[in-house]
C-alpha positions in Angstrom: 11.9 12.4 -2.4 15.1 13.5 -0.9 13.1 13.8 2.2 12.0 10.4 2.3 15.4 8.9 1.3 16.9 10.7 4.4 14.1 9.2 6.8 15.0 6.0 5.5 18.9 6.6 5.7 18.5 7.0 9.4 16.4 3.9 9.9 18.5 2.5 12.9 18.2 5.9 14.7 14.3 5.7 14.4 14.4 2.2 15.3 16.2 2.7 18.6 14.2 5.4 19.5 11.0 2.7 19.6 13.1 0.3 21.2 14.6 1.9 24.0 10.9 3.2 24.8 9.6 -0.1 24.2 11.9 -2.1 26.9 10.5 -0.9 30.3 7.3 -2.2 29.0 8.8 -5.7 27.8 10.7 -5.9 30.9 7.8 -4.7 33.5 5.0 -6.7 31.8 7.4 -9.8 31.3 8.9 -10.3 34.5 5.2 -9.8 36.3 3.7 -12.6 33.7 6.8 -14.8 34.1 6.6 -14.6 37.9 2.7 -15.4 37.9 3.4 -18.3 35.7 6.5 -19.7 38.0 4.2 -19.2 41.2 1.5 -20.9 39.7 4.0 -23.9 39.0 1.7 -25.6 36.3 3.0 -24.3 32.9 -0.2 -22.4 32.3 -2.3 -19.1 32.6 -3.0 -19.0 36.7 -6.8 -20.5 37.3 -8.9 -17.3 38.1 -11.2 -19.5 40.7 -8.2 -21.2 42.9 -5.3 -18.4 42.3 -7.1 -15.2 41.6 -4.1 -13.0 43.0 -1.7 -14.8 40.3 -4.3 -14.7 37.8 -4.6 -10.9 38.5 -0.7 -10.8 38.3 -0.6 -12.6 35.0 -3.2 -9.7 33.4 -0.9 -7.0 34.6 2.1 -8.5 33.0 -0.1 -9.1 29.8 -1.5 -5.6 29.7 2.2 -4.5 29.8 3.1 -6.7 27.0 0.0 -5.4 24.9 1.2 -1.9 25.2 4.8 -2.5 24.0 4.1 -2.7 20.2 1.9 0.6 20.2 4.9 2.2 22.4 7.6 1.1 20.0 5.7 2.2 16.9 4.6 5.7 18.6 8.5 6.4 19.2 9.6 5.2 15.9 7.3 7.8 14.4 8.4 10.5 17.2 11.8 10.1 16.0 10.9 11.1 12.4 8.0 13.5 12.9 8.1 14.5 16.6 5.2 14.4 19.0 2.5 14.9 16.3 3.4 11.3 14.8 2.8 9.8 18.4 -1.0 9.1 18.4 -1.6 7.9 14.4 1.5 5.6 14.9 0.3 4.1 18.3 -3.5 3.5 17.3 -2.4 2.1 13.7 -0.2 -0.3 15.9 -2.7 -1.3 18.2 -5.1 -1.7 15.4 -2.5 -4.2 13.5 -1.6 -5.8 16.9 -5.4 -6.6 17.5 -5.2 -8.6 13.9 -2.4 -10.3 14.9 0.2 -8.3 13.0 2.6 -8.3 15.8 5.9 -6.3 16.1 6.5 -6.5 12.5 3.2 -4.7 12.4 4.2 -2.2 14.6 7.3 -1.5 12.8 5.2 -1.0 9.5 2.9 1.3 11.7 5.8 3.2 13.2 7.5 4.3 10.0 4.0 4.9 8.0 3.1 7.0 11.1 6.1 9.0 11.1 6.3 9.4 7.3 2.6 10.2 6.8 2.6 12.8 9.6 6.1 14.5 8.1 4.4 14.9 5.1 1.1 16.2 6.7 3.3 18.9 8.8 4.0 20.6 5.2 0.6 21.5 4.3 0.3 25.0 3.7 -3.0 26.4 5.3 -4.0 30.3 5.6 -2.5 32.0 9.2 -6.3 31.5 10.6 -6.4 28.0 10.0 -3.1 27.0 11.0 -3.9 25.8 14.5 -6.2 23.2 12.8 -3.4 21.3 11.5 -1.9 20.2 14.6 -5.2 19.8 16.3 -7.4 18.2 13.9 -6.2 17.5 10.7 -3.0 15.6 11.8 -4.3 13.5 14.2 -7.3 12.6 12.4 -6.1 12.2 8.8 -2.8 10.7 10.2 -4.8 8.0 12.4 -7.3 7.4 9.3 -4.4 6.6 7.0 -2.1 4.5 9.4 -4.7 2.6 11.4 -6.9 2.1 7.8 -3.8 0.9 6.3 -3.3 -1.8 9.1 -6.9 -2.5 9.0 -8.0 -2.7 5.4 -4.6 -3.5 3.8 -2.4 -5.6 6.2 -5.2 -7.7 7.7 -6.5 -9.5 4.3 -2.8 -10.6 3.8 -2.3 -11.8 7.5 -5.3 -13.7 7.4 -4.6 -15.4 4.2 -1.2 -16.2 5.1 -2.5 -17.6 8.6 -4.7 -20.0 7.0 -2.1 -21.2 4.2 0.4 -21.9 7.3 -1.8 -23.8 9.4 -2.8 -26.0 6.4 1.0 -26.2 5.6 1.6 -27.4 9.3 -0.8 -30.0 8.9 0.4 -31.5 5.8 3.7 -31.7 7.5 2.3 -33.6 10.4 2.2 -36.7 8.6 5.5 -36.9 7.5 9.3 -36.4 9.1 8.8 -34.9 12.7 12.4 -33.3 12.4 11.1 -31.4 9.1 8.1 -30.6 11.2 10.1 -29.3 14.1 12.4 -27.3 12.3 9.6 -25.4 10.2 7.9 -24.6 13.8 11.1 -23.7 14.8 11.7 -21.0 12.3 8.0 -19.8 12.4 7.9 -19.3 16.2 11.1 -17.3 16.0 10.2 -15.3 13.1 7.8 -12.6 14.7 8.0 -14.0 18.3 4.1 -13.4 19.1 3.0 -12.3 15.7 0.8 -14.2 13.3 3.4 -16.7 12.0 4.1 -17.5 15.5 0.6 -18.0 16.5 0.1 -20.4 13.9 2.7 -22.9 15.1 1.8 -21.9 18.7 -2.0 -22.8 18.0 -1.2 -25.6 16.2 0.5 -27.1 19.3 -2.3 -26.4 21.2 -4.6 -28.3 18.8 -2.0 -31.1 19.0 -2.3 -31.5 22.9 -6.1 -31.5 22.6 -5.9 -34.5 20.2 -3.1 -36.1 22.4 0.1 -35.7 20.0 2.2 -34.6 22.7 5.4 -34.8 20.3 4.4 -31.3 18.9 3.6 -29.7 22.1 7.1 -31.0 23.1 8.9 -29.4 20.0 6.9 -26.2 20.7 7.6 -25.9 24.4 11.4 -26.0 23.7 11.4 -23.5 20.4 9.3 -20.7 22.3 11.9 -20.5 25.0 14.8 -20.2 22.6 14.6 -16.6 21.3 14.5 -15.1 24.8 17.4 -17.3 25.9 19.4 -16.6 23.2 19.3 -12.9 23.6 20.1 -13.0 27.2 22.8 -15.4 26.7 24.2 -13.3 23.9 24.4 -10.1 26.2 26.2 -12.1 28.5 29.0 -13.3 26.4 29.3 -10.3 24.3 28.6 -7.0 26.5 30.2 -4.8 24.2 28.0 -5.4 21.2 24.8 -4.1 22.9 23.9 -0.8 24.5 23.0 -0.7 28.5 19.4 -0.9 28.3 19.8 -4.1 25.8 21.9 -5.7 28.5 19.3 -5.1 30.9 16.6 -6.2 28.8 18.9 -9.5 28.0 18.4 -10.3 31.6 14.9 -10.0 31.6 14.6 -11.7 28.4 16.4 -14.6 29.7 14.2 -15.1 32.8 11.0 -15.0 30.3 12.8 -17.6 28.3 12.8 -19.8 31.1 9.0 -19.7 31.4 8.3 -19.8 27.7 7.7 -16.2 27.0 9.3 -15.6 23.1 8.3 -11.8 23.3 11.6 -11.2 25.5 13.6 -11.4 22.2 11.5 -8.7 20.4 13.3 -5.3 21.4 16.6 -7.1 19.9 14.5 -8.4 16.7 13.2 -4.7 16.3 16.3 -3.2 16.8 18.6 -5.3 14.6 15.9 -7.5 12.6 18.3 -8.8 9.5 20.7 -10.0 11.9 18.6 -11.1 15.0 15.6 -12.6 13.3 17.8 -15.1 11.0 20.1 -16.2 13.9 16.8 -17.1 16.2 15.3 -18.6 13.6 18.2 -21.2 12.9 19.0 -21.6 16.4 15.2 -22.3 17.1 14.8 -24.7 14.3 17.8 -26.6 15.5 16.6 -26.7 18.8 13.0 -28.2 17.7 15.0 -30.7 15.6 17.0 -32.1 18.7 13.6 -32.2 20.7 12.2 -34.2 17.7 15.0 -36.7 17.5 15.3 -37.0 21.5 11.5 -37.8 21.4 10.7 -34.8 23.8 6.8 -34.7 24.6 5.0 -32.4 26.8 1.0 -32.5 27.9 0.7 -28.8 28.3 0.7 -26.2 25.8 3.4 -24.0 27.5 7.1 -23.8 27.2 10.3 -23.4 29.0 11.6 -25.3 31.9 8.4 -24.6 33.7 6.9 -27.7 31.8 9.5 -30.2 32.9 7.3 -31.7 35.3 4.7 -32.3 32.3 7.2 -33.6 30.1 9.2 -36.9 29.2 12.8 -37.1 28.4 13.9 -34.4 30.5 17.5 -34.6 29.7 16.8 -34.3 25.9 14.3 -31.6 26.7 17.3 -29.7 28.5 19.8 -30.5 25.7 17.5 -29.4 23.0 17.2 -26.0 24.7 20.5 -25.7 25.5 21.8 -26.4 21.7 19.2 -24.1 20.3 19.7 -21.4 22.4 23.8 -21.7 22.1 23.4 -21.7 18.5 21.4 -18.8 18.1 23.5 -16.9 20.9 26.5 -17.5 18.7 24.8 -16.4 15.5 23.7 -13.4 17.1 27.0 -12.1 18.6 28.9 -13.3 15.0 26.5 -11.3 12.9 26.1 -7.9 15.4 29.1 -5.7 15.6 30.5 -3.5 18.7 28.2 -0.6 19.5 31.1 1.9 18.9 31.1 0.4 15.5 27.6 0.7 14.7 27.9 3.9 15.8 30.4 5.2 13.5 28.5 3.5 10.6 25.4 5.4 11.4 27.6 8.8 11.5 29.0 7.7 8.1 25.4 7.4 6.8 24.5 10.8 8.0 27.8 12.3 6.4 27.1 10.6 3.1 23.5 11.9 3.2 24.4 15.4 3.7 27.3 15.6 1.1 25.0 13.8 -1.4 21.9 16.3 -1.0 23.1 19.6 -0.3 
């Protein structure tokens, strides 16, 4: 039990291991994806027939994005239990991601994979069978436990929650547009590409297909805010972010401009209790401003790339600016300087050593 407490005491260290290895995938994939959308100029996935190069470029970026959650999980687990934990966590995260669990599912897979492998490594075997532990037992048993948990335990609640949230948004659409905008903003910023985000975005797509462009306008503003906010936050308070986070912030800002929410994931994964609430509040406010200003758009995308297909462009930009500013200010106010955070981590480790010697 003391060993498990020790692992959990070092949660931030494990998170940063995952985030630091994930950032190149977010930046590389995100910039290429964003570039393809910008060059296409229509606020949508490039058409494979008319623009094959841009379509392929988009797919390259999307593949980079598809790797970021498994990579994050793998290196969270690596921080806990070394190399043996990489495969079970990565495979588990990939299974969860395919089911729509998003980066929050990746966090679960990373910690579960690390903890499971940590204890599997303690199995005592005869000397003649010891090599089986690292070659067969840990990869097979560890992967089965982690991926099985994502498949059969996490999957059912995700499906149930998705249905509930879809029905909830549908019920709100007949009432106040501002309340709907606030709820959509919170959902979009909560898991940034995960199941909750996808419900809100899918609802926006369905609204476009039925000619309800108000909901699409709200979504277009909201999907851009989390990434823009982290980019602004790293610019106005650089001392509160590590070097790799500052670089990720620049890439995140560019992603936000073209409506890619996932640019904020490295920051949310590294500091979820501070970044996620800040982004939810800012995005809800930005969405509400868009609703009050009557912003509409006829395409199911987001960011400034959809301005040509939008009405009340000034209102769109105002909502984007207000939401991003609020979220960025909250992120900066919630976070401490990097040196202070490191000191707190050191204090936790010292307390742990004294307590459990």
